[in-house]
C-alpha positions as CSV (number, residue, x, y, z in Angstrom):
1,M,18.1,35.9,-36.6
2,T,16.8,36.2,-33.0
3,L,18.1,34.4,-30.0
4,L,15.1,32.1,-29.9
5,Q,15.7,31.0,-33.5
6,K,19.4,30.4,-32.7
7,L,18.4,28.1,-29.8
8,G,15.9,26.4,-32.0
9,L,12.8,27.5,-30.1
10,T,9.5,28.4,-31.7
11,K,6.4,30.0,-30.4
12,E,4.7,26.6,-30.3
13,S,7.5,25.0,-28.2
14,M,7.5,28.0,-25.8
15,A,3.8,27.8,-25.4
16,K,4.1,24.0,-24.7
17,M,6.8,24.6,-22.1
18,L,4.7,27.3,-20.3
19,S,1.4,25.4,-20.4
20,P,0.0,24.0,-17.1
21,V,1.4,20.7,-16.1
22,T,-1.1,17.8,-15.9
23,P,-1.0,15.9,-12.6
24,F,0.4,12.3,-12.7
25,K,-2.3,9.7,-12.6
26,D,-1.2,6.3,-11.4
27,P,-2.3,3.6,-13.9
28,N,-2.5,1.0,-11.1
29,P,-4.1,2.7,-8.0
30,R,-3.6,0.8,-4.8
31,V,-6.1,0.2,-2.0
32,N,-5.4,2.5,1.0
33,R,-5.0,-0.4,3.4
34,R,-1.7,-1.1,5.1
35,W,-2.5,-4.8,5.4
36,E,-5.2,-7.3,4.6
37,A,-7.9,-8.1,7.1
38,V,-7.5,-11.5,8.7
39,P,-10.5,-13.7,7.8
40,T,-12.8,-14.5,10.7
41,E,-12.2,-18.2,10.5
42,I,-8.5,-17.7,11.2
43,R,-9.2,-15.2,13.9
44,E,-11.5,-17.5,15.7
45,S,-9.2,-20.5,15.4
46,I,-6.3,-18.4,16.9
47,L,-8.5,-17.3,19.8
48,K,-9.6,-20.9,20.4
49,A,-6.0,-22.3,20.2
50,D,-4.3,-23.4,23.4
51,K,-2.2,-20.7,25.0
52,S,0.8,-22.9,25.0
53,F,1.2,-22.4,21.2
54,T,3.8,-19.7,20.4
55,L,3.0,-16.8,18.1
56,R,5.5,-18.2,15.6
57,E,3.8,-21.6,15.5
58,L,0.3,-20.0,15.0
59,A,1.6,-17.7,12.3
60,K,3.2,-20.5,10.4
61,K,0.1,-22.7,10.8
62,H,-2.3,-20.0,9.4
63,N,0.3,-18.4,7.0
64,I,0.0,-14.9,8.5
65,S,2.5,-12.6,10.2
66,I,3.5,-13.0,13.8
67,S,2.4,-9.4,14.5
68,S,-1.1,-10.2,13.2
69,V,-1.3,-13.2,15.6
70,W,-0.2,-11.0,18.4
71,N,-2.8,-8.3,17.6
72,I,-5.5,-11.0,17.5
73,R,-4.5,-12.4,20.9
74,K,-4.4,-8.9,22.4
75,N,-7.9,-8.3,21.0
76,K,-6.8,-5.5,18.7
77,T,-8.5,-5.3,15.3
78,N,-6.5,-4.9,12.1
79,K,-9.4,-3.4,10.2
80,Q,-9.1,0.2,8.9
């Protein structure tokens, strides 16, 4: 009785262990964007809004993040 037989290993199991590993494929691939683009209607309404509105008020009104409102006011785009 060989050492492999004592360990319960066969030629087939050894070949399976030594075979190349298939790469992991994600079943639910994600979009490579960090955030969603703000629709143009919301962007225009934020730019037309009175400057007395705070970032927090505009973010709550349009249901977007405060940083998105800040980026729009500073004329930075959030498109990738």
